[in-house]
N, C-alpha and C positions, 0 to 999 in steps of 0.2 A: 269303698274308696271315699276319702274325705276331700271336699273342696269347699271353697268359700266364695260368696257372691256379695256384691255391693250394689247400691242404687244411686244414680245421679238424678236429682230432681231440678228441673229448670223451667222457667216461664218462657213460652215461645208462641209464635203465631201459628194457629192451627187451621185456619181457613178464612174464607171471605164469603159473605152473604150479600145478595143484591135484592133490591126492591124498587118499585116506582109507583107513583100515584100522581093524580092531576090535582092542581090547586088553582082556584080562580078567584077573582075579585071584581066587583061591579063598580063602575064610575057613572056619575050622573049625566043628565041630558045636555049639559052645556058644551060637551065635547063635539066639535064639528069635524076636525081632521086631526088624527093622531100623527105627530111628527116622529116621536121616539118613545119607546117603552122598554122597561127592564124589570127583572125579578131577581132579587137577592135573597139568599137563604141563610138562616142562622140555626144551627142545632141547639136545642134546649136541653134534651135529655135522651140518653140511650140506655136501655135496660135489657140485659141478657136474660132469657128465660128458656125453659125446655122447649126446643123446637124452633127457636128463632130469636131475633132482636127486635124489640119494640122501640121505635124512634119517634120522638116528638120534636117539632121545629116550628120556626116562624118564617113566613115569606113577606118581603116588603116589595110591593108593586109600585112602580113610579111611571107616570106618563107625562109627556110634554105635548101640548096640543094647541090648535088654533080654535078660538071660539067663533061665534057667528060674526063678530065685527073684525075678524082676522087679527085679534090680539093673541100674543103667545102667552100661554098659561101653563101651570104645572099642577099636578095632583099626586098624592101619595096615600096608599092604604096598605094595611097589613092583614094577614090571614094566618091562622095556625093550622097545622096539619099533623096527622099521625099515620104512620105506616109500619108494617111489620116485614122484616126481611126473614123469610122462612127458610129453614134448613137445619142441618145437624148443629146443635148448639146446646150447651149446658148453662144452667143458671149461674155457675161459678165463673163463667168466662167474663172477660173484660172487653167490651166492644170499642173500637175506634171508628167513628163514622165520618164519611166524606159525602157532602151533599152537593148536587149540581142541578141547576135549572136549565132545562132544554126545551126547545120548541115553544118559545114564548110567542103567543099569538093573540090576535084580537078578533072579536066578533061583535056585531051590533044587533041588538034586539030592541026594536022600537026606538025609544029615546035614550036607551042605556047602552053603554059600552062595557063589554066583559073582557078582562085581561086574564089569560090562563097560561099555565106553565106546567110542563112535565117535570116532576121532581124525581130524580134518581138518587138512590142511596147505596153506598158501598160500605159495608160494616166488616172491618177486619177484626177477627177474634183472637184473643190472647188467653192461653190457659196453661196451667201447670202440667208438665209431662215428665215421666220418669223413664230412665234407661237402665236396665239391670244388666250386670256384666260379672263374669268370673274374675275374681281377684287373686286367687291362690288355691293351693291344694297339693295332693300327692301325684303330681303330673309334671312332665316336662313341658314348659309353657313358653310361648313367644308373646311378648308384651309389646304394646304400642301405646304411645301417648295420644289419645284422641281428644281433639279440641271440642269443647262443649260450650255453647253460648246461651246465656240466659238474658231475656229481655226485661228491662225495668222501665215501666211507663211513667212519663212525667207530663205535667200540664201546669199552666199558669196563665194569668192575665196581666197585661201591662198596657201602658199608653205610649204613644209617640205623637209629637206635635211638630208643626212647621209654620213659619210665617213667611209670606211672600207678598210682593206688590205687583199689581197689574194696572192696566188702564181702567178708567172709570167703568164700573158695571152697574147696571140697573137692578139686576136680580140674579140669583143662582137658581136655575131651573131644575137641574138634575145633577147628581153626583154618583159615580160608581168607583169602586176601588178593588184592587186585587194585590195580593202579597206574594212574594217569591223569596224563598230561603236560598241564599247563594252559598252559604257555608254552614256546616254544623261540626262542632268539635267538642271533645270532652276535656274538661280540666278537673283538677282535684276537687271533688264535691259539687260539680256543676256541669251542665251542658249549655254551650253558648251557641245561639242561633243568630246569624246575621243575614241581612237581605234588604229588600226595599219594597215599598208600597207604591203602586202607581195610582195616584188620585186623579180622576178625570172629572172635569166640571163642564157643564153646559150652562152658559149664562147669557143674559141679555146685554148687548152693548149697542147703545143708540137705537134701541128697538128691534135689533136683529140678533138671532142666536149665534153665539160664537163658542168654540171649544177651547178649553185650557187643560193643561196637564202639569202634574208635579210629581217627581220621583222623590219619595221621602224615605231615607234610610232608617233602619232599626237595628238594635242589638238587644237581644233578650237572653238573660241568664236564668236558667231553670235549675233550682237546687236539686242535687242528686247525690245522696250519701254514698252510694256504691260506685260513683264515677271516679275513674282514675285517668290521668293525662294519657292520651293516646288510645283510649277505648273507642271502639266503633260506635257510632251514634247517627241518628237522623232526626229530622223534625219538619214540621210544617206550621205555618202561621196563617190565620184567617182574620179578616177585619170584621169585628162584631158591629161596631157603630162608628159613624163619622159625625163630628160636630163642627160646624163652620160658623165663624163670626166674621162679618165684613164691616170694615170701617171706610166709608166712601167719602171722598173729598171732591165734590162736584166742580168747585172752582179750579182746583189743580188738575182735574181730570185723572185722578188717581184713586186706587182702591187697595186697601190693605186687607189681606185675608189671613185669618188664623185658623188652622185646621188641627183638631184634636182627634186622634184615632184610638179607639179601644181595640186592642189586639188580643186574640186568643192563641196561645202557643201550645203545641203538643210535641213532645219529644220522646225518644226512646234511646237508652244507652244499653249496650250489650257487654256484659261482663263475661270474660272467658276463663274457663277452668279446664286444665288438662287432666283427663281421666286415664290412669294407668290400668288399662284393661288387657285381658288375655284375648288375643285374636286367633290363636291356634294352640293346640295341645295334643299330646299323645302320652300313652302309658308305656313303661318299660316292661310291664308284666301282663297286661290285659288289653284286649281289644276294647275300644270305647266308641261311643256315638256322641257327637257334639251337637248341641242345639245353639243356634245363633240368634242374638237379638239384633234387629236392623232398624235404622231410623236415619234421621238427618238433623243437622243443626244449622242455623243460619244467622247471619249478621249483615249489617249494612256496610257497603264499601265506601270509599272516599267520594265526595261530591265531584261531579264533572260539570263545569259551567261553560256556557257558550253565549256569545252575543253576535247575532248576524243581522245584516240588513237584507230584508226580503222585498221583492217587488214582483208585480205581475199585472196582466190585464184582468180587470174585475168583471165578474158576472153580476148583473143588476136585476133587481126584482121588477123594475118598470123602466121604460125607455126614457132617455134624456136627449136634449139637443143643445145647440149653441145659444138658444134663447134662455136657457136655464142658468142661474147663478149658483155656484157652490158656496154654501154658507159655513158648514161645520161638519166635522167627522166625529161621531160619538159612538159609545158602546163598543169599543174595539175589544176584541177577544180572539183567541186562537184555540183550535182543537187539533190534536195530532197523536201519533204513536210512533214507537220505534219499530222499524221494519228492516228486513235483510234483503239486499239487492245484489246483483252480480258485481257491482262496484264496491260493495261493503254495506255496513249498517248506516242507517240514516233516520232522521225524523221526518215523516211525511205528514202534512196536515193542511189545514185551511184557515186563513185569517178572515175574520168577519168584522163588519162595522155597519153603522147606519149613516148614510150621507144625507144631510139636510140641504134641500134645494129650494130656491125661490124662482117661480115661473115668471114669464114676462108680464102676466096680468097681476102680479103681486101675491099670488097664492103660494103658500109654502107646503112642502110635502117631504116625507121621509122615504128614502130608497135604500133597500138592503143591498149591500154589496159584499162580495167574497172573492178571494183569489187563493190558489193553492201555492204551497211552498215545499221545498225539499232541502234539508240541511244535513250534510254528512256529520256523523258523530263517531267517536272512537270509544266504544264500550262493548263489553262482552257479556253474553248471557242476559238473564232477566234483570230489568232495572225499572225504577219508578221515574216517571217523567213529569216535570212541572214546567209550565210556560207562562210568560208574561209578555204581552205585546204592547208597545207604546210608540209614540211619535208617528202615528199613521197619517198619511197625507194622500190627497186624491187630486188629479188634474185631468181635464178633458182636452187631450191633445188632438184627437180626431173626433168629429161630431158623432155623438152617440156612444163614445167609448171612454171608459175611465181607466187610467193607469194609476195604480195604488202602490205606495211604499210604506214600510213600517220597520221598526226595530224589534227583533224577536230575542228575548232572553230565555235561555234554557238551563234547567238544572236536572241532571240525571244522577240517580243514586243506585249503583249496582247492588244486586243482592248476592251476597257470598254464601253459598251453600256447601256444607261439608257432610259427606256420608258417614254414618256411624254403623259399624259392624263388629260385634264382639261375641265371644262365647258366653252363654248365660247358663247352660246346664250340661251335665255330663252323665251318660248312662254307661255303666260298666258291663262288659261282655265277657267272653270266654278268655281263659288264661292262655298265654302263648306257650308253645313248646320250645324250650331252649335247645339250640344245637349243641351236640356233644363234641364238636370239633374244637381243637385248641386254637386253630387259625382258620379263618374263612376269607375268601377273596371274592369281591363283588364287582360287577361291571355296572357303574352308575349311569343314570340318564344324562345325556349331554344337556348342559344348560342349568342343571340343578344347582341351587345354593347350598350352604352348609345346613340350613334348617330343613330343607326338603330331603336332603340326603340322610340326615340323622333320623328323620321321621320314618323314612323307608326302612332304615336299618334297625329302628327301635333301640337306638343307643343315644346317650347324652351327647350333645355337640362337642363338649370338651374331650370326651373319650375318643370320638372320631378324629379330632385334630391331633390328639396325643399319639394315636396309632399311625397317622398319616401326616406328619409335619410338613411335607413338601406339597401337599395337595393345594391347588389353586381353584378359586371359585370366581365365576360359575364354572362348572365342570366342563372340561374340553373332551372332545371325542377321543376314545382310546384310553382314557384314564382307568386305573384300577384302584380299588379301595380294600385295604386289609384290616380285618377285625381280629384282635387277639383276645383270647379268654384266659383268665387267670387260672393257674394250676389249682388253686384252692377251690374255685367254683367247679372246675372240671372233675376234680377228685370227689367233691361232695355229690355231684350228680351220679358218678359211677357207684359210689358207696350206696346211694339211695336205691339205685337199680339192683345192685347185688342183694340188698336186704329184701 
């Protein structure tokens, strides 16, 4: 029995590996009281190898502190790190790495202060995979167009800048930034990512720390030869570096700030190909055994964006009272995940920040604060969640209690997964014994379609329809099916038996 097979080859996400390591940096003995500290990570290189992904990156540690004379100062240091995300991986894979700094903490040893962070790495692996399927042969076949998506990875670097004016500032102590992609769309030959960067500054104004924010929009076009308008796509943007220039006018009490952002953009466009595969088959003359190939193919769905105002009573790392003055809210961030509840799906998480406070005696300190939030979302199945929190404020309405508010921006990208199942091999069995009756009447199964009925009868669908032109599908209870055999075939069988 002759049959033909074909292979579809596509690039797809095959798994995700995780790793973590601790990174720390030492600061000198002039640090009396640390007011705020942060750790920002930048990936340098990621290499796939047998058994895992080796990741190299840089950490930038920043602290704002009081010295012995209660002056507010800043310091910044960097550290390099390497870690390996172990697991099933081949050297031919392409990794996409996302780094996060968690559990940023301080410890003092003698005259030195050590700032440490837990670095977590998530490495998504992309590799070529093939799907083999039956495409033809000496069989009665049922065919189906199966959608197959192939991922094409893109990356590029660009810059964004912004100019804005503020009140007179003495110095910029600390800056942090986070980027959020609000839309991703494919055009002919390109993928366009649009979103915004939240640039947060901690500066000195008349000797006291104040916080400033700026939302800077971006539009990044990544060249993609395979992209067509309407293709599924996704992307993310990270801030590699921030360059600030300040032009202060002390007489006018004004300060002009120019911000230049170095952005790293990573995208993926999914090209779709419809594979005409055999999903079921049978023979008119022999019993056969079918072997099936199974898999899945996936692509990104359309971005879902939300902007919500969140608020709550904050938990504090140390107590406060009415004698404390609230100076600034810095290092705002949010963590969360999509969960299912009785009321539907929602994003549950926690918003964090550092609250800078000045005590009645003039001493300053930093207090960590956090408050939970829940935002309902309308998305189905697995999705990727990105968040940006901005505009956070804090007030002490009741003594010892902080009420916090913030604006939360969310982007969810659903993952669309399609199962693949097709015949990939056929094994021939024994030949059928043909009935010698000129006419046969069958009682079919209720609910059968034309294909199921024809397969049971071992007749081509067109022959079943020709013999039963009034038959309706799906089969109703009480139906009868008549099969006519040609006189030529009947006579040939009888002659063969007589011989």
